Each structure stands twice: as structure tokens, then as C-alpha cells.
N, C-alpha and C positions, 0 to 999 in steps of 0.2 A: 483349282489351284489351291492348295495345303494352306495353313497358317505358317508352316515353316517356309514355304516357298517363297523367292521375291520374283516379283514380275518381271518380265525379260527387258531387258535394255534397247531401246529403240535405235537409240544413236550410236555411233560408232566413232567419236571423235570428232577434231575439227579438220574440215576441209579448206584448201585454198580455194580461194573466190575465183581464178580461173577454171578450176576445174568443176564448180557448181555452175557456173555461166555456160561453160561446153556441154553441160549434161541438159542443161535447160535448151539452149540453142539446137542440141543434136535432135531433142523431142519434139521444138517446134517449128524448127526451119532445118530438115537435115539436107537439103542440096546448096544450103551455104555455106556448110563447113568444108574448108580448104582438105587436099589431101596432107598437107604439112602440118596441121593443126590435128589430124588424124594420127597422124603417126606420134606427133609431139606427147599427146596426151595418153596413147595406148603403148609405148615405146617399151616399157617393161612387161607388159603382156605379149608384144610381138617377139621379142628376142629373147625374153626370159630373165628375172633376175639377177642372174648371176652374171650376166653379160651386161645388162643394163647399169650393173654398178660400177663398171669399168670404161663403158664405152656408152658415148652419150650422144643423141641426136640434136644436129645443129641445123640442119635445112635440107629441103630438097630442091634441087636447081634442075629445071627444066634445059634439055638440050635442044638444039638447032632441027633435030628429027624426031620432034616429040615422044622423046623417050625422056627418063628422068635419072639424075646421078643423087643417090642418097650421101650427103656432107655429114662425116661425124665427128667424133673428137675423143681422144684419150689423154688422160692426166699423166700418165708415165708413158713413155716410148718404150717401155719392155711390152706392152700390152700391145702396141700396134702389130708387131709382127705375130701374136698370136691371132689378133683379128684378121688380119690380112689373109693368111691360111684358111679362117673360118668366113670369108667374105663369100663364097657362092651359098652357104648354110645362111647366111645373114640375109642375103638378098632374096632367096627364097623364101625365108619365113613375112618378111615384108610383103611378097609378092601373093604368098598364101593368105595372108592377112586381107588383102584386099581383093583376091580371086581374079585378078589378071596380071599380066605382066608389066607392072608399073614403073618398077627401076631395073636398071640394065647393069649400071656401075656404082661404085661405091667408093668414096674417098675418106681417108682416115687424116685427121690433122691432129696435131701434137700440141697440145696446150701446155705451155709452162707458166713456172711463176716468174713475174717480173722480177730482175734483179736489180735492186736497190743498188745505188752509189754511196758507199758511206763519204761523209764529209770527213775532211782530214781536220784533226781538232790542233788549233794553234796554243802551244804552250803559252799559256798567261806569264809574264813575268813582273814581280812585284816591283812595286815602284819605291823609291828610298825612303819616302813617308811610311809607306805600310812597313818596310821592313825594320824602320825605328820602331814604329808603333806596337809591332809583335816581339821586338827585342826588349821593350821596356815592360811589357807585359810579363813576361819570363823570368826576367832579372833577378826576380827574387827566390828561384828554383835554384837549390845547390845541387842536384843530382845531374849529371851533364846528358845521362842517357835521356831523362825523364824531360829536362829541358830542349833537346834536339826534337824530342818525340811531339811535344807540345808547340814547338816552332813550325815543325812540319803540318802539323794538324792544322794551326791556326793561318799557314800559308795556302793549305788546300779548302780551308773555308773561305778566305779572301778571293780566292779564283774561282769558286763555285758562285758565290753572290757576284761576280763580274760579267758572269755568263749570259 
């Protein structure tokens, strides 16, 4: 190594604890791994980064006839049609990864964002005392436009303070 060369960096960045534990468990107890965890941690390697970006693995469901169904999800329903047509290719990739016909069917769930119900805002009406206080504060202002603007501003401040 020359003086100008820097030593090679051995670390490649932070890893998730689950990935580290998975790798340790894979080396020490290879039979203890479940098929589901194998798919979950290898999903982008199995289907490719482009597909994995839009199609997520959820779970592996065992059927009554000892076959498995791959449960996946899409965030945007427009991708569901695309992946439905790619279903045989995706199933083939998963089965090739394991080396045998593990998965026979695939279901695609549509994940939608929860719609929040907005609360109706009830208009707060100033009491007579608050109106009198506000009018007394702006009574010295001669300009009518400015006076109305200050009253409106004062009313808004009082309403917001009451919330």
C-alpha cells in the first residue's frame, strides 16, 4: 500500500438488527429458519429491486393440500394489475429461489392510507363582554378600515385562545 492510498473500508453502513440476527441464525441454525423469514429477508433478491419497490411481501399462507400461497401487497392499486399479469413470473422466481415448487398461488392486497375524518369546526361567537372589551381597545382608532381590521384580528385572537 502506497502512502497516498487509504486502507479499504471494511464496513458498508448500518444494518437492521433483524438482518444481523437473521444472518447469525442462518449460519448457526439453518434448519430453524422458516420459509417465511427466508422470503422476507431475501425478497428484493428474489424478485428484483424494481418489483420489490412496488410489491411487498406480507406472508406465506399454507393451504390444506400442503401448498403455499404468497400474500403480497401494493401501495398503489394501479400496480396491482401489472403484478397480476406478472404473477406466474413472480411465482417462478420464488420457486427457483427455493429449488422446488413451494408456492402455487399469489394474492395481492391493496394497502390504502387511512382516511381521517376531519372534525367540523364550530364557530366561536364572542360574548358581549369580549365584544365590549374589543371595541373599547380600538375606540381611539380614527381610520374605519384599520378599526375593522383590528376588531377582526382581536376577535380571531380571542377565538383561538378559547380553543
